[in-house]
VOVEXGU-437856 format. One record per residue (C-alpha): residue in three letters; x, y, z. Coordinates in steps of 0.02 Angstrom, whole numbers. Layout:
<pts>
PT  code       x       y       z
PT   ALA       X       Y       Z
...
</pts>
This chain:
<pts>
PT  code       x       y       z
PT   MET       5      10      -7
PT   VAL      70     163     -59
PT   PRO      77     265     107
PT   TYR       1     436      49
PT   ASP      -9     497     222
PT   ARG     163     492     229
PT   VAL     193     589      50
PT   ILE      72     721     103
PT   VAL     155     760     245
PT   ASN     333     778     187
PT   LYS     283     868      31
PT   LEU     191    1004     139
PT   LEU     343    1005     255
PT   ASP     445    1026     103
PT   THR     346    1171      51
PT   TYR     349    1226     238
PT   GLU     555    1220     264
PT   SER     567    1328     100
PT   SER     448    1442     155
PT   SER     487    1609     260
PT   LEU     364    1554     400
PT   SER     496    1432     431
PT   ARG     619    1539     472
PT   GLY     498    1647     593
PT   GLU     526    1777     450
PT   ASN     333    1789     394
PT   GLU     243    1966     440
PT   ARG      60    1906     347
PT   THR     -17    1754     361
PT   ILE      17    1610     242
PT   HIS     -51    1419     232
PT   ILE      57    1304     185
PT   GLU     -30    1192      65
PT   VAL     -32    1037     -57
PT   ARG    -156    1015    -193
PT   PHE    -218     862    -260
PT   THR    -167     850    -447
PT   LYS    -168     701    -564
PT   ALA      34     737    -588
PT   LEU      57     728    -369
PT   LEU     -94     587    -364
PT   PRO    -123     485    -539
PT   THR    -214     358    -440
PT   TYR    -344     483    -352
PT   PHE    -386     549    -497
PT   ASP    -422     339    -584
PT   GLU    -570     282    -549
PT   SER    -530     116    -583
PT   SER    -395     112    -469
PT   GLY    -472      75    -307
PT   GLU    -385     205    -212
PT   TYR    -507     348    -202
PT   GLU    -571     286     -36
PT   LYS    -415     234      47
PT   ILE    -331     406      11
PT   HIS    -479     494     106
PT   LEU    -481     370     258
PT   MET    -288     426     260
PT   MET    -303     605     258
PT   GLN    -454     607     366
PT   GLN    -345     536     497
PT   LEU    -217     650     477
PT   GLU    -341     797     494
PT   ASP    -410     686     653
PT   ARG    -243     713     722
PT   LYS    -263     891     694
PT   LEU     -94     879     575
PT   ILE    -177     943     408
PT   GLN    -366    1034     379
PT   ILE    -437     936     216
PT   ILE    -516    1088      88
PT   TRP    -629    1018     -11
PT   LYS    -693    1070    -207
PT   ASP    -825    1169    -192
PT   ASN    -832    1130     -16
PT   LYS    -907     956     -21
PT   LYS    -858     865     130
PT   GLY    -819     686      82
PT   HIS    -819     700    -128
PT   VAL    -659     800    -209
PT   ILE    -515     850    -110
PT   LEU    -467    1002    -190
PT   LYS    -292    1032     -73
PT   ILE    -243     983      92
PT   ARG    -185    1129     221
PT   LEU     -26    1104     341
PT   ASN     -99    1140     529
PT   VAL      50    1243     571
PT   GLU      30    1246     742
PT   GLU      79    1075     750
PT   VAL     220    1055     632
PT   ASP     336     977     771
PT   LYS     217     815     775
PT   ALA     201     814     600
PT   TYR     388     793     604
PT   LEU     377     662     729
PT   TYR     228     562     632
PT   VAL     349     548     472
PT   LYS     541     517     588
PT   ARG     595     681     504
PT   ILE     722     792     558
PT   PRO     672     991     526
PT   LYS     760    1083     434
PT   ALA     807    1199     572
PT   ASN     903    1042     666
PT   GLN     988     977     512
PT   VAL    1085    1172     503
PT   ALA    1116    1167     643
PT   ASP    1191    1013     634
PT   ASN    1313    1054     474
PT   ILE    1360    1207     541
PT   GLU    1418    1133     710
PT   MET    1511    1003     625
PT   LEU    1575    1146     471
PT   GLU    1637    1245     611
PT   GLN    1732    1103     702
PT   MET    1832    1018     525
PT   LEU    1873    1224     486
PT   GLU    1958    1207     658
PT   HIS    2068    1100     606
PT   THR    2096    1135     416
PT   ASP    2224    1247     337
PT   ALA    2199    1180     152
PT   PRO    2158    1317      48
PT   VAL    2004    1245     -75
PT   CYS    1957    1156      88
PT   LYS    1948    1291     206
PT   SER    1879    1403      49
PT   PHE    1733    1282      43
PT   ILE    1691    1252     199
PT   GLU    1688    1437     237
PT   TYR    1558    1446      76
PT   LEU    1448    1306     150
PT   LEU    1464    1396     325
PT   GLU    1416    1574     234
PT   ARG    1270    1497     155
PT   LEU    1191    1383     295
PT   GLN    1189    1539     404
PT   THR    1110    1678     273
PT   ASN     979    1533     227
PT   LYS    1047    1507      56
PT   PRO    1031    1311     -25
PT   VAL    1171    1210     -33
PT   LYS    1103    1053    -113
PT   GLU    1242    1080    -252
PT   PHE    1358    1007    -154
PT   ILE    1299     948     -11
PT   GLN    1133     850      82
PT   LEU    1082     922     240
PT   ASP    1018     753     305
PT   ASN    1177     673     291
PT   PRO    1324     781     372
PT   GLU    1429     627     379
PT   GLU    1425     603     178
PT   THR    1497     787     184
PT   LYS    1620     762     308
PT   LYS    1691     615     220
PT   LEU    1684     738      63
PT   LEU    1787     880     150
PT   VAL    1909     736     223
PT   ALA    1954     705      35
PT   VAL    1954     879     -19
PT   ARG    2092     913     151
PT   ALA    2171     746      85
PT   VAL    2192     786     -74
PT   GLU    2288     935     -36
PT   ASN    2379     893      93
PT   ASN    2459     743     -45
PT   THR    2651     725     -81
PT   LYS    2677     566    -102
PT   GLN    2649     479    -272
PT   LEU    2502     375    -254
PT   TYR    2353     278    -377
PT   LEU    2188     316    -360
PT   ARG    2155     149    -237
PT   GLU    2312     156    -157
PT   PHE    2239     366    -128
PT   SER    2071     305     -57
PT   ILE    2148     153      66
PT   LEU    2252     276     162
PT   THR    2113     402     185
PT   PHE    1973     306     205
PT   GLN    2047     125     251
PT   ASP    1928      68     107
PT   SER    2001      53    -106
PT   LYS    1820     110    -164
PT   ILE    1761     249     -81
PT   PHE    1862     411    -148
PT   GLU    1840     331    -337
PT   GLN    1645     370    -286
PT   ILE    1638     548    -264
PT   VAL    1797     592    -356
PT   GLY    1683     683    -461
PT   LYS    1637     802    -355
PT   VAL    1786     822    -246
PT   HIS    1870     878    -430
PT   ARG    1688    1001    -452
PT   ILE    1762    1073    -275
PT   PHE    1921    1110    -344
PT   CYS    1882    1190    -518
PT   ARG    1749    1307    -423
PT   PHE    1863    1360    -283
PT   ASP    2042    1355    -372
PT   ASN    2043    1445    -526
PT   THR    2203    1352    -577
PT   TYR    2095    1203    -590
PT   LYS    1957    1268    -718
PT   SER    2037    1220    -878
PT   LYS    2093    1028    -814
PT   ASP    2015     873    -840
PT   LEU    2002     768    -700
PT   ALA    2170     666    -724
PT   GLU    2262     834    -741
PT   TRP    2186     901    -593
PT   LEU    2221     732    -489
PT   SER    2401     708    -567
PT   GLU    2444     887    -482
PT   TYR    2436     818    -314
PT   ASN    2506     661    -363
PT   ILE    2365     533    -370
PT   TYR    2361     444    -539
PT   GLN    2220     336    -598
PT   THR    2334     239    -717
PT   PRO    2531     247    -724
PT   ASN    2608     402    -730
PT   PHE    2751     400    -887
PT   VAL    2856     515    -944
PT   TYR    2909     508   -1137
PT   LEU    3113     550   -1177
PT   LYS    3195     570   -1348
PT   GLY    3307     665   -1431
PT   GLU    3524     681   -1416
PT   ALA    3499     673   -1209
PT   SER    3582     537   -1099
PT   ILE    3541     505    -937
PT   ARG    3586     416    -782
PT   ILE    3480     321    -649
PT   ARG    3527     204    -527
PT   GLY    3711     208    -580
PT   GLU    3649     154    -736
PT   GLU    3680     300    -875
PT   VAL    3554     267   -1037
PT   ASN    3572     363   -1218
PT   LEU    3391     407   -1252
PT   SER    3459     443   -1452
PT   VAL    3459     239   -1473
PT   PHE    3276     235   -1442
PT   LYS    3183     315   -1605
PT   GLN    3024     330   -1529
PT   GLY    3103     383   -1351
PT   LEU    3081     309   -1183
PT   GLY    2949     307   -1058
PT   VAL    2986     340    -888
PT   SER    2876     276    -738
PT   GLY    2818     438    -624
PT   GLU    2935     346    -466
PT   ASP    3074     322    -553
PT   ILE    3088     513    -604
PT   ASP    3150     577    -449
PT   GLU    3318     462    -457
PT   ILE    3353     523    -635
PT   GLU    3504     626    -665
PT   ILE    3526     737    -823
PT   LEU    3688     718    -888
PT   ARG    3774     880    -983
PT   THR    3814     832   -1166
PT   THR    3848     996   -1315
PT   LYS    3749     892   -1438
PT   ILE    3580     979   -1349
PT   GLU    3558    1160   -1432
PT   LYS    3357    1156   -1382
PT   VAL    3204    1074   -1270
PT   VAL    3047    1064   -1337
PT   THR    2886     993   -1244
PT   ILE    2758     939   -1340
PT   GLU    2570     933   -1289
PT   ASN    2499     786   -1380
PT   LEU    2551     605   -1382
PT   THR    2532     565   -1589
PT   THR    2667     729   -1645
PT   TYR    2788     679   -1501
PT   PHE    2811     504   -1585
PT   ARG    2838     584   -1760
PT   TRP    2907     702   -1717
PT   GLN    3122     717   -1764
PT   GLU    3241     842   -1745
PT   PRO    3418     853   -1726
PT   ASP    3526     905   -1564
PT   SER    3341     930   -1451
PT   PHE    3303     850   -1297
PT   ILE    3096     800   -1314
PT   ILE    2979     778   -1187
PT   TYR    2803     743   -1201
PT   LEU    2682     819   -1103
PT   GLY    2527     750   -1116
PT   GLY    2411     907   -1098
PT   TYR    2457    1009    -950
PT   HIS    2625     980    -872
PT   ASN    2596     893    -672
PT   THR    2714     893    -538
PT   VAL    2820     748    -608
PT   ARG    2840     824    -764
PT   ARG    2885    1008    -685
PT   ASN    3024     908    -570
PT   LEU    3096     850    -723
PT   LEU    3083    1002    -825
PT   ASN    3190    1112    -697
PT   LYS    3323     969    -691
PT   ILE    3350     995    -876
PT   TYR    3369    1179    -854
PT   GLU    3503    1162    -705
PT   VAL    3588    1062    -828
PT   PHE    3554    1168    -990
PT   PRO    3496    1354    -936
PT   GLU    3602    1414   -1088
PT   VAL    3483    1313   -1249
PT   SER    3327    1361   -1290
PT   TYR    3167    1311   -1233
PT   TYR    3009    1310   -1350
PT   HIS    2840    1212   -1309
PT   PHE    2740    1156   -1470
PT   GLY    2554    1132   -1433
PT   ASP    2370    1153   -1520
PT   MET    2332    1329   -1589
PT   ASP    2164    1347   -1487
PT   ALA    2131    1417   -1319
PT   GLY    2175    1267   -1215
PT   GLY    2345    1236   -1305
PT   PHE    2399    1439   -1275
PT   GLU    2325    1409   -1078
PT   ILE    2445    1249   -1057
PT   TYR    2585    1356   -1128
PT   ARG    2542    1500   -1008
PT   ASP    2552    1379    -865
PT   LEU    2695    1319    -903
PT   CYS    2798    1466    -914
PT   GLU    2722    1514    -744
PT   LYS    2752    1359    -644
PT   THR    2931    1315    -698
PT   GLY    3014    1490    -707
PT   ILE    3086    1433    -877
PT   PRO    3078    1554   -1022
PT   PHE    2995    1447   -1175
PT   GLU    2925    1525   -1303
PT   MET    2789    1474   -1429
PT   TYR    2847    1324   -1566
PT   HIS    2782    1304   -1723
PT   MET    2615    1420   -1653
PT   ASN    2609    1563   -1782
PT   LEU    2517    1661   -1897
PT   ASP    2617    1582   -2033
PT   ILE    2577    1400   -2001
PT   LEU    2414    1433   -1941
PT   ARG    2383    1511   -2129
PT   GLU    2483    1367   -2204
PT   TYR    2395    1248   -2124
PT   GLU    2216    1330   -2084
PT   LYS    2127    1200   -2227
PT   TYR    2142    1053   -2081
PT   GLY    2058    1184   -1960
PT   LYS    1902    1175   -1849
PT   THR    1789    1310   -1831
PT   LEU    1777    1370   -1676
PT   THR    1658    1344   -1531
PT   ASP    1553    1468   -1435
PT   ASN    1675    1414   -1309
PT   ASP    1810    1458   -1388
PT   ARG    1772    1621   -1441
PT   LYS    1747    1675   -1272
PT   ARG    1889    1601   -1183
PT   LEU    2003    1675   -1338
PT   GLU    1930    1839   -1331
PT   ALA    1963    1840   -1150
PT   MET    2152    1816   -1200
PT   GLN    2161    1956   -1304
PT   GLY    2243    2082   -1218
PT   GLN    2408    1942   -1205
PT   GLU    2524    2052   -1319
PT   ASP    2635    1894   -1393
PT   LEU    2439    1825   -1447
PT   GLN    2332    1972   -1499
PT   GLU    2381    1957   -1711
PT   LEU    2350    1773   -1679
PT   ILE    2213    1776   -1594
PT   ALA    2123    1896   -1683
PT   TYR    2166    1795   -1833
PT   MET    2074    1659   -1773
PT   LEU    1914    1766   -1717
PT   GLU    1909    1828   -1895
PT   HIS    1935    1682   -1983
PT   ASN    1857    1568   -1843
PT   VAL    1978    1427   -1852
PT   LYS    2075    1325   -1728
PT   LEU    2215    1200   -1763
PT   GLU    2275    1028   -1693
PT   GLN    2450    1018   -1684
PT   GLU    2443     853   -1771
PT   CYS    2397     926   -1929
PT   ILE    2564     985   -1952
PT   GLU    2690     913   -2068
PT   ILE    2827     916   -1956
PT   GLY    2940     861   -2122
PT   ASP    2859    1006   -2220
PT   LEU    2940    1139   -2088
</pts>
């Protein structure tokens, strides 16, 4: 049997909790009501269902308890119910009837929990997120975008995850991180999307980064983290020297081994080139170069490697080659800012765009907005103006390196 009594009381309490009446702010008489409609109670309007009398009986029992008042259509008692009105003076009994905790109590419980968490949090994103939730709860604003008031334990779990990500320094796979944080290998996977959304919202650094790129910034990986290297360079690891030039497609080194790599000095290198996309990295052949595959946005592991290279070869030229689109330009800027290395854009100029424009793609509305926001950057002005005027962007895989 459908618990129509509980359905109606819960609907009334939902309306009550969203009203100024529940906050004691009401200055005029208002009624908390639920109108009987086919959308709400289709069986009530279905003569073949047999539920009509059951619903009447349940509503009458609620009225006998003084929890509600039945408003009959055309004032004809016992015929058709028009709507149900909550008896606000007995609202506490209504909560007890459906075994529901009042929203005000839920808000108070959440505020207490958040204030306790804030006292023990110095991680910037976690702190900003908690302060945001507290401000909204204390001013009667909704927070359901991120948390459910009736589940403070789940909120606490979310906050623990945010704080643990920010404080992580050890290279871990996703499930290893979950075990260390929650003593369960699967919990973090269940909430990682929401945690990522929180970082994107409360730290502009991550707005353009997908989930894998964001996680890698905190040394957390879904799959093994490899850095690909090739060119006229040699490295030493655990006493063994490796000449990268003997590998036609280069060498993949796991993130766990990067810290132990020593970059060896050689006079053969004239430039260091970072490449955004894997296809281009594999077919890129250029003499006197040390080439590193970035895989989109660089992360802590790749930055540490680049800084090692720069310490050994501070005098050579540093270049970055990526897509000619908003994302590619953002990656280039991020690379310069976070490494402090004087990178220049490589094959990312107006002449190249014009030469390969026939392979380009049209700009999306989001592309245009992002490019327009970058127009103030002097070194990109001419290129971006052309892209906007000609409605074009170019992926680096389109460029035939052999023709350059």
